N, C-alpha and C positions, 0 to 999 in steps of 0.2 A: 366301642372297643371290640365288640364281638361281631364276627361276620360268619355267614353261613357259606361254606365252600360249595354248596350245591346250587347257589343262585346263578352261577356262571357254569353252564354245562360244557363239557369237553367231548370231543369225538371218542376219547378213550373210554368214557363211560358207556356211550351208545354202541360202540363197536368192539366191545371186549371179546377176546377169543383166547385160545390156548397159548398164543404167542404174546399176549399182554403180560405185563408184570403183575405178579401176585399183589393184591391190594393190602397185604399184611406187612409189607416192608421187609420181606426176606431177601429182596434183590434177585429172586429167581422168576423165571417165566412160569405161568400157570401150568403149562404142560409138564414141567419138571418139579412142581411144588404141590399143587392141589388141583389136578385136572378133574377130579371127581366133584369139585365144588363149582365148576363153571356155570352150570344152570342155576345154582343157588345165587351166584354173584349177579347174573343177569336179572333174576327176579328181584333181588335186593335193589339193584340200580333202577329198575322200573318203579319200585315203591318210592324211592328217593325222588326221581324225576317227577312223579305225580304228587310229591309232598305228602305222601301217606306215611308219615313218620311213626305214628303209633303202631300201625300194622307192620311196618318194616321192623320195628324194634321187637315186636312179638315174634316175628318170623326168625330173626337172628337169635333171640333167646332160646327158641326151640332147637336150633342147630347147636348152640353152646351147651345145652343139656347133655348132648352126646359127645361133644368135643370141647370141654370148657377152657382149654389152654391154647386154642388155635389162634395164631397171630392175626390171620386175615379176618376172622370173625370179631375179634376184639377191636381191631382197627376200624372195621365197618360199624361196629356198635358205637365207638367214639364219634364217628362221623355223623351218625344219626342223632345221637344225644346232643351234639353241638348245635343241631337245628331245633332243639327243644329246650328253650331257656328255663322252663319250669323244672327241668330235671338236672339242674346244675350239680347238685350233690352226687347224683347217680353217675353223671358224666365224670366227675373227679374221681370217684371210687373206681370206675372202669379203667380210666387212664392210669391210675396208680397201680392197679392190679396188672395191667398190661406191662407197665414198666418193671414191676417186681419179677414177673415171669420171664420177660425178655429185655433185660437191661441194656442190651446193645442194639436193639431194633430201632432204626431211625424214627419210625412213626410213633413207637412207644415213647421214645425220648421227647419228641416234640409235643405229643398230646399231654404227657405228664407235665412238661414245662408250661404248656399253655394253660391247663386247668389250675396249676399252682399259681401262675401269674394272675389269672382272673380272681381267684379267691383271696390272695394276698393283697392285690391292688384294691379290691373292694374293701377289705378289712382296714387297710391303712387310710384310704380316703374317707371312710366312714368315721374314723377317729377325728379327722380334721373337720368334717362337716357337723358332727354332733356336739363338739365342744371347742369351737374356735376361740371363744373368749377365755378358755382355761389354759391355753397353750402358753407355757413359759418359754424363754429362749432355749433352755436345755431340751424341752420337749420338741421344739421345732427342729433342732439339730438331730435329735433322735429319730424323728419321722423321716427326715431326709436320708439318714443312714439306713433306715428300713427299706426305702425305695432302692437304695444302692444295693443292699443285700439281695433284694428281690431280683433286680436286673442281673446281678452276678450269677445267681443260681440258675436263672433261665438261660443265660448265655452259656454257662458250663454244660448244660444238657444239650443245647442246640449244637455247640461245638463238638460234643461227643458224637452227635448224630452223623457228623461228617468225618469221623476218624478213618473210616474205610474210604479210600480214594475212589472206589467204584460205587459209592452211594447213589441210588436212583433218586432223582428229584420228584418224589411223589407229590400229588396235588395237596394232600393233607399237610405235608412238610412245608411246601411253599406258602400255603395259606396262613399257617401259624407263624411263619417267619415274617410275613407281611404285617400281621397284626402286632407281633412283638416289636417290629421296627416302628410302627405307629405309636405304640406305648412308650418306647424309648424316647421318642421326640417329646411326648407329653411330660416325661419325667426329667428331661433336661440332659439326656445322654445322647447328644447329637451325633458325635462321631461314630458311636456304636450303631446308631440307627442308619447312618450313611453306609456303613460297611455291609449291613444286612440288605439294605435296599440295592446296593451295587450288585450283590449276588443275583437279586431278582431281575434287575435291569439287563444283566448279561444274558438272560434267556432269549432276548431278541424282541423286536417291536411287536411281533404278532401275539406274544403271550399276554394274557390279561393280568398276570402277576407283574410282569415287566411294566405294563402300562400304568397300573396302579402305583407302583413304586416310583415311576418317573413323575407322575402327577404330584405325588407326595413330596418328592425332593424339589420339584420346581417351586411348589408353594413355600417350602422351607427356605430355599435359597433367596426368595424374594421377600421374606419376612423381615422387613427393615427395622422393626422394633427390637430385633435381636442383635447382639454384637456381631459385627462383620467377621471378626476372627473366629467365631464359632460356626458361622455359616459356610465359610470357605473350607472345603473338605481337605483332608490329609491323604497322602498316598505314600506308601513305603518307598524309601530311597535305596538305590544300589550303592555298592562300594565305589570309591574312587578308581578310575580306570587303571592307575599305576600301582594299586595296592597288591602286595604279594599274597594277601589273604582274601582277595576278591572272590574267588570261587566259593569258599565256605560262606562268606557273607551273603552273596547273591543266592546261594542255595537256601539259606534261612529265609530270605525274602520270598522265594518260590514256595516254600513250605507254608508261610503265612497266607499267601494268596490262595492256597488250597483250603483255607479255613482251619488250618491246624495251628491256631494262634499260640497255644500253650507250648507246643513243641518248638515253634519259631522263637518264642521268648527265651526258652532254655538255651537254644543255640546261640542267640545273641549274647546272653549273659556269660556263656562259656567263652565266647570271643572277647568279651570285655575284660577277661583276665590277662589279656596281652596288652601291654602298655601302648603299642602302636595303634591298636584298634580302639582302645579306651579313649584315645585322644581325638577320635574321629566323630564329628558332630552327627553324621548320618546314623551311627550306632544308637546314640541316645534319642535321636529323632524317631527312629523305628521303634525303640522300646517304649517311648512315650505314647506313640500312636497305638501300639498293641495294648497298652494299659488302658487307654481310652476305649478301645474296642471291648475290653473286659470290664468296662465301667468302674475301674479302680482309679479314681481321680487323684487321690493322694499320691499314689505311686507315680502316676503320670506327671504330676507337678515336680516330683523329685527328678525325674528323667529330663523334663523340659529345662529345669535349672542347670543340670549338667550339660545339656546340649548348648545352652546359651553361653557357657563358659569355655567351650572348646576354642582352640586357637585357629582352627580352619573354618570358622563360621563367619559369615558376613555380618556387618552391622545390622542390616535389615532383618536377616533371619534370626539373629540373637534377640533383637527387640520384639519380633513377632512371637518368639517363645516366651519372653517375659510377659507380654500382654496376655497371651493365652493362659499362663499361670494365674494371672489376676482374675480372669473370668471363670476359671475352674474352682476357685476358692470362694467361700462365703464372705470372708473379710480379709482380702489379700493385702490391704494397706496397713493392717495391724492397728486399726483405729476404731474397733467396734465399741459401741456404747449401748446400754440398755434403754429401751423405750418403754415407758410406763403407761398404765391406765389408772386414773384416780376416780374412785366411785363414791359419791356422796348419797346417803339415804336422806330423803326429805320428808318433812311433815306434810307439806302441801306444795303445789306447783304454781299457782296463780301469782303469788307474790314473788317467787323466784323468777318467773318469766318476766315480770315487770322490771325487776332489778337488773336482769341481764340485758334487756332492751335499752335501759337507760344508762348503762355503764359504758364509758368510752373505750374500754379495752375489749369489749365484746362486739363482734360484728356478725349480724345474722346472715345466714345463708338461706336463700329461698329454695324451698323444696319443690322439685318438679315431679318426683315419684314418691307418692305416699303409700308405699307398700307396707309400712309398719304404722298402724293407726295409733300406737302408744307414743310415738315420737311427736312431741308438742313443738319442738323447735331445735334447730341446729345452729351453733354459733362458732365462729373462729375466736379463740382466746389469744389476744395480741400481747406482745411484750411491752407495748407502749400505746397510748391512745390512738384510735383510728384517725386517719388523715381527713381533714376537712377541705384542704386545698393543696394543689400541687405547685403553687407559686413559691419560688425560692426554696424548693425541696432539696435537702442535702441527703446524700446516700445513707449517712448514719441515722437519719431521721425516719427511714422507711421501717414501719413496724413489721415484725416477723410473727407468724402464727406459732404460738407456743403449744397449742393443743386444739383439738376439735371437740367441742362440747355438745353432747346429746341430752336433751331434757326429755325424760320419759314419764308419762303419767301413771297413775295407779292402775294395776291390772289385777285380775282375780287372785293370782298367787304371788304378786310382787308389789312391794311398796314403790312409791314414786322415787326416781333417782335422777341424779345428774352425773353423767359419765364424761370424763375428759380423756380423750384418746390421743395417742401419738405424742406424749410428753417425754422429752429427753431427761435423762437423769439430772442434768444441770438445771432443768427448768422446774423440777418437782417442788422445790421450796418456794419458788416464786408463785406457782399456781396455788399452792396451799395457803400461802400468806394472803393472797388476794381474795380467795373464796372463803376462807375461814372468817375473814372480816366482813365481807359483803353479805354472806348468807348465814351469819351466826344465829339469827332468830328462826331460821327455817330448817336447820339441820337436825336430823333425828339421832345421829350418832357420829362418832369419829369416822373419817373417810378410810376406805380401803385403798392402799397403794400397792400395786402389783406390777412387776416387770412382765411384759408380754412378748417381747422379741428384742433383737439387737439390730442395729443399723450402723453402717460406716459413717463416722462423723463427716468425712470428706463428701460422701454422696449426699448426706442429709443437707449439707450446706448448699448443694445445688438444687435438690428437689423440694426442699421445705418451702411452703407457701409464704407469701408476704401479704400484708393487708393493703389492698388497693381499693380506693373509694369507688362505690357503685356509680356507674355512669361514665367511667373513664373510657375513652375510645381505645381502639385496638393498638394504634401506633404509640399512644402514651403508655399503655400497659407494657408493651414490649420495651420501651425506653426505660421505664422504671425497673423492670425485671433485670435488664442488662446492667443497669447502674448498680443495683443491689448486688448482683453476682460479682461484678468487678470489684466492688468494695470488699466483699467477704473474701474473695480470692487473694487480692493483692495486699490487703491490710490486716487480715485475720488468719485465714487458712495457711498462709505462707509461713507462719510462726508455729503451727501446730505440729507436735512430735508424731512421727509415724513409725510403727513397729517395723515396717518393711525397710526403713532407712536407719535401722538400729536405734530407734527412739529419738532420732534427730528430726528437726523440721526440714522441709525441703530447702529452706533458705540456708541453713547451716550445712546440710549435706552437699549442696552445690559448690561449696568452697573447695571440695576435694574432687578433682577431675575423674578420679577412679569411680565416683558414684554416678557418672553420667547415665549409664545404661539403666540402673534402677530408677533414676529420676525420670528418664524418658518413658519408662514403662508406666510409672504413676500417672504422668500427664496424658499418655495415650489412653489409659483406662478412664480417666476423668472426662476426656473429650467425648466419649460415647454418651455419658449422661448429660453433658452440656448440650449436645446435638439433640438427644432424645427429648429434652425439656424445651427445645426451641429457643435456646439462648445463643447469643453471639459468642463465637469462639475467639473474638479479638482479644479478650482479657487473657486467654491462654498464651497468645503470642506475646502480649505484654509481659506476662510472667516469665516466659523463656528469656526475654531480653533482660528482665530484672535479675534473673538468676545467672546471667552470663553464659547461657548454654550456646554452643556453636551451632550453626545450621546443620541440617542433615547432610551426610555426604552425598555427592553426586552419584546417581544411579548409572552404572556403566551399561553400554549397549548389550554386553554379554549377559548381564543378570536381569535386564528389563523384562524379558519374556517370562521369567520364573518369579518375578517380584510378587510378593503378597499384595493383594488389592488394598490392604491396610495403608499402603504407602504410595498409592497411585498419585497422590497430590504432589509427589516429588519427581514425576516423570517428565522427561523432555523427549521430543520426537526425533531430534537430530541423530542420524546414524543408525536408527533402528530398522531392522529388516521387516519386510512385509509380513513374514510369518510371526514375528514378535508383536507387530501392531495388531494383527488379527487376533492373536491370543489375548492381548490386553483388552481389546474391545469386547471380545467374547465374554471374558470373565467380568468385565465392568457391567455388561448387560445382564449376565446370568445372576449376579449377586446384587444388582441394582446399586452399583457404586456411583456416587455423585461427585467424587473428588478428583476426577481427571481434570487437569488444568485446561482452561479454555485455550491457552496458547498452544498446548499440545494438540488439541483437537483441530485448531485452525491450521497448524502446520501440516497435519495429515490431510485435511480437506484440500489444501492447495498443492499437495505433492503429486505432480502429474505422473510420477513413476509408480504410484500405488494403483492397485486394481480399482477400476471405475466404480463398480458396485460397492466396494468397501468405502470409497470416498463419499458416495451418496449416503450411506448409513451414517457416516460421521457428520455430514452436512445436516441431516435430519436431527441428530443430537444437538447440534449448535442452534438450530432453529428453536427446538423445544426449550433450550436453556434461555434463549433470548426472546421468547414469544412477546409480541407487542412492541418490539423495539426496531430501530433502523437496522440493527445487525441481523435480525430475523429476515427483514426484507432483502438485505444483501445476499444472504445465503439462499433464500428462495430464488432470486434471480440467477445466481451462479449455479444452483442445482438444476434449474430448468435448462439453462444454457448447456450444461454438461450432457443432459439427457438428449437434447436436440443434436448436439455434435456427434454423440455416440449411438444415436438411434435407440435409446433406451426408454422404457415406460417412465412417465413422470407422475404416476398416481400417488406416490408417497408425498410429493410436494403439493399435490392438490389437497391432501388431508392437512398438511402443515399450514397451508395458506388459509384454509377454513378456520383453523385454530387461531391463527394470527388475526384474521379479520374479525372473529368474534370478540377477542380481547380488545381490539381497537374500535369496536362498535360499528363496523362496516357490514351491516347485515345484507345489504343489496349485493355486495361482492360475494358473500357467503352463498346466497341463492343462485348466483350465476355459476359458481364452481360446482354446486350440487347438480345443476342442470347439465353441465359439461360431463360430470361423472356418470350421470344417468345415461347419457347418449354415447359416450366414448369408452366407458369401462363396463359395458353390459355383462361381460363374461367373468368379471371379478365378483363372485358371489359374496365373499366376506366384506368387500368394500360396499357393495349394494346394501347389505344388512346394516352396516354401520350408518350409512346415509339415511336409511329408513328411520332408525332410532333418532338420529340427529334432527331430521325434519320435524318429528313430533315435538321434540324439545324446543326447537326454534319457534314453532307455531305458538306453543303455549307462552313462550317468552315474549313474543310480540304482542300477544293478546293482553298480557299483564302489564307490560311497560308502555305500550303505545295505544292500546284499546282499538286496534284496527285489524282487519282481516288480512290474511296473506295474499300475495300476488297470485295471478292465475297459474304461474308455474309451480306454486307451492301446494302440495296435496295436504289434506286435513291431517291433524295429529293422529298418530296410530298408537303411540305408547308414551310413557313418561320419559323424563330426561335420562339419557345414558349416564352411567355412574362416573364416567370420565371420558376425556377425549383420547381414547385409545386409538392407536394407529395399527393397521394390519401387520406391519413389519416388526412389531414388538409384542411380547407377552404382556397381559394385563397384570398389574401389581395390585392385588386386593389385600395386601398386608395392612394390618391395622397400624395407624400411626401412634396409637397409645400402647402403653405397656400391656402385654398379654394378648391384646387383640381378641379375635374370636377363635383363634387356633388352639388355645389351651396349652401353648408351648410355655416352657419354663422361661422366666426372665430373671436377671439379677435384681437384687433388692433396689 
């Protein structure tokens, strides 16, 4: 979370003179502010560049004895202390004193905000780490609110730093903004992080702050474990061209783009007092966006709701607003239920372990990571006996995991226990009845039953594990999971009352056509979790048919270019301009959208009026979608023919053909293409590096599968297998397929 701003040196530090800006955040040149300090500044920067922070701090403190309130000295002291983690308390005290003395100084504002963020973030996360088992659902909500309050306070100070339109973008200011943006991503305030990173990116590609922000955002955009609607950034909208209040509205937009968000919000709310403006979806869209920039998600949801109800909004924009509301709320469907932990104190563990192993409703999980030596066994507690055969299996017979049981042995300060985690309120009585009977002679006391958190019943019906016999192959597991999900969705969940639908079930709510938009929002919300869990989305299509929902409206050529990527599955290529097609493909690539219909891509690939390079990119996508099939071979042929006709390089198709040949087991073909690339694409360094890694992988593969040496054209292995068959024309997607991944980003429950 913490970065040292002096790791990346700038010419400003090395070439400081009287015409440089004062490092104290005054906005004045040194010549007109503190010319007598120039030699001191140079000496301080030499200390910093040599990483002699202790000596530098001593030198600055000597200067502060004579001039204790000087902004430049306080700013430099903060910069030095930032590089000394062991002096965090002193750093915070200096920043707070700087802010107290100079409350409108931009560096004082960001330094005080930064140290406040560090101390509060550390305090809040330590609460989670030191007592995770003691967190109640109310505690969890309280901690999330603390994160929000932290973000709001830091945002307020950073915004204040830009109240003066002539604010100089000092390195200390930019560095702290970058760190704050990174922290916002970790806390789940994605749109606010995007807004601050956009400021840094606007500095230009040569700025290290811009480069860092761009890398951060690229990784975020490709984090496919996150909901797409939260990855797609928002941008403020202008007033309709024919509105007589357009000048005032667009002036408020301009004010917001200058980072004066509070002022812009006041202007929009003043405009909202006019009925004609209040009926405009763009007004509420902008207010919702500003609220997200301010990390006020509750207010944002209110504005998104008003936006979705405006008469001038399209079906897709209204639905996108609804879906966004769902992902900004903890329990948007109004179906939250407590999840419990049941804790049994035991007299001993040997007999308990035997009973659990022999009981058909317990299924042992093999431990691969024994980080806790006290754990003697982990078991899934099923709601019915575990399956012994899949023959004649009915969907209602598939056992569901009611809880996860941890058997822990005696420790120095703890008695042996059996803890059952993740038990829904409706399952507590079942678990107690089974275990009270099974373990009655081994229990030391009555069990402790404690609510630990809340979860959406709808989401739980998708993510809750089922009991699958050990040894079941992958295709059978997928089939069983899909059958179970279909059964739960169409035969059980469809009847469950949801608060978002006025406590009606989706089945009853669908009888009134006026409820279509809320129902569509619910289904779009659930679809994210269905895809995340790797389940088939076919049952959702069946549900739509069962509810009698009409198809989505056709996307007009005019709205296609601005359509949210959430609805790319509805696109058709007919009548779309090349500009719209470019915009769609750019967003699909940027956000790793996989829902573009194949017919749409095929239409574009075959359209001779479209730019040839653009067609090639689309053909590559089609090959990647159909790797190992005849379709892939077809697009390889057509792509190469296009390159020959237009005298264009075909290296992209070389890579795709390698991929296709590997999947179809034609390794000789692979090595022939590698040889061709080595000879004919010598100047493509990125391609040559890729081939080097691929050769090592293929060499090891042949050794393992065939037990033979490579051909004379194949060099020995140089490295391990590449992480994926990445092609030079596309960014690598290192996003974790699992919830959370390695990024530390917030995810919905």
